[in-house]
N, C-alpha and C positions, 0 to 999 in steps of 0.2 A: 568177342570175349578176349582175344589175344591183345587187341588194341587197348582195352581197358586195363589189362595187366601191365602193359608197357607204360601207359599213362600214369598209373598208380606207382609203378616202380620209379619212374622219372620224378614224380612229385615227392616221394619218400626220400629219394637220393638228394633232391634239391633241399628238402627240409634238413637233412643231415649236414649238408654243406653249410647252410645258414647257421645251424647250431654250432658247428665248428668255428665259424667266423665269430659268433657271439662269444664263445669261450676265449678266443685268442685276442679280441680287441680290448684296448685299454681306455679308449675314449667313450665316455658315457653316452654321448649323442649317437654314436654308431651302434651301440648296444640297443638303444631304444628303437632306432630305425630298423635294425635287423630283427628285433623282436616283433615289430609290426609287420614286417615282411613275412616272417615265419607264420604269424597268424593268418595272413592273407593266403599263403600257400596251403595252410591247413584248411582254410575255407574252400579252396579249389579242390582239395582232396575230398571234402565232404560232398561237393557238387558231383565229382566223378563217381561217388558211391551212392548217388541219388538221394542225398539227405540235404535238400536245398534249404529247408527251414533252419537246420542246424548251421549250414554254411552262412546263411544270412546273419544269424546271431553271432557267429565267430567273426565274420568280417566287420560287422558294426561295432561289437563290443571289443573283441580282441585286437583287431587291426585299426579300428577307428578311435573309439572313445578312450581305450587304454593308452594308445599312443599319444593322444592329446593330453591326457592326464600326466603321463610320464614326462612329456616335453614341458608341461607347466611346472612340474616338480623339479625339473632340471635346473631352474634358476636358483634353487636352494642347495644344490650339490656342487662339489668341486668338478672342474672340467675333465680331469683325468682320474682314473682309478689308481689307487696305490697298489703297486705290485708287491705281492707277498711271496716269500720263498716257498718252495714245494715242501710240504711236511707230511707227517703220518696221517693227519686228518684228511688230506686230499686223496691219499691212496685208499683210505677206508671208504670215503664217499664215492670214489670212482668204482671200487669193487662192488658196492651195494647197487649202484646204478647198472653196472654190467650184469649183475646177478638178476635183478628185477627185469631188465630188458630181455635177457635170455629166457626167463620164465614166461614172459608175455609172448615172445616169439614161439616158444615151444607150445604154449596153450593155443595159439592161433591155428595150429595145424589141425585141431579138432573141430574147427568151425566149418560149417557148410560153405560151399563155393557161392560167391555172390551171383545172383541171377539164376541159379539152378531151379528149375520148376519143381523139383522134388524136395525142396527145403521144407521143413516143418511149418514155417510161417505161411507158405503158399498152400499147404494142404488144409489148414484150418481156417484161415482168415480171409484169404483173397476172394473166394467165391461169395462170402457173406458181405464183404465190402462192395463188390461190384453190383450184386443184386440189391443190397441195402441202399446204395447211393441213388439208384434209379427209383426203387419202389418206396422206400421208407422216408427218405429225405427229399427226393425230387431234384437232386443236383446231378446233372448229367456228367460232370467232370469228376472222376474218382479221386484225383489228388486233392481237389478243392473240398470234396466231401469229407475226406479223411482229416485234412488240416482244420477245416472250419467246424466240423461236427464231431467226428469220432475222437479227434485229438484236440478239441476246442480248449479244454482247460490247459493243456500243455502249451498250445500256441499263445493263449492268454498269458500264461506265466512267462514265456519268452518275451512277450511284448512288455510286460511289467519290468523284467530285468533290463531290457534295453532302455526303457524310459527312465528307470531309476538311475542307471549308470550315466545317462546323458544329463539328468538333473543334478547328480552329484558333481559331475565335471563343471557344469555351469555354476553351481554354488561355490565350488572351490576357486574357480577363476574369477568370479565376481567379488568374492571376499578379498582375494589378493589385490585386485584392481582398486577396491574400496580402501584397503589399508595403504596402498601406495599413494592414492589421492589424498587421504587424510594426512599422511606423512609430508607430502609436498606442501599442503596448505599450512601445516604447523611450521614448516621451515620458512615459508613466506611470511608468516605472522611474526616469527622470532627475529627475522631480519629487520622488520619495521620497528 
């Protein structure tokens, strides 16, 4: 239990450091790479909280496909971000973020401890899932039974999200390549 808390504290601290680097960098490529790293660390956080299916989705969509899409979009953007002066809007946005972050941290103190056997979810559902996975479904692995049967629609929805995101990235990259090919063919024709 103590090691889980230490691991989670390290991951949250690492995410905070990455977020600070994202805010302070002016090169767009570094922002994209740091955002992908942030998503990957968030996926590790989900793994440490035993939400492997959510971690898989975060790693594939957040760190994978989104990073590829942003890198593809980078060719249309300037190489460096224009630095703006600090104004009242920045202070307002910062205060709103700090207020919401403080409220979320305050609300988290009311949550039950992770892994506590007296949590409400363990009192109502766990025994039904353990017995149901053996007797009703015939799947001996409880995790597989929950993901494939009890949460089948949710898992199917996550699969659709990953597939759709991958298809969208492929279409965007294919259209860009097709436009560049057509442009180079037109240039060759105009030279003749």
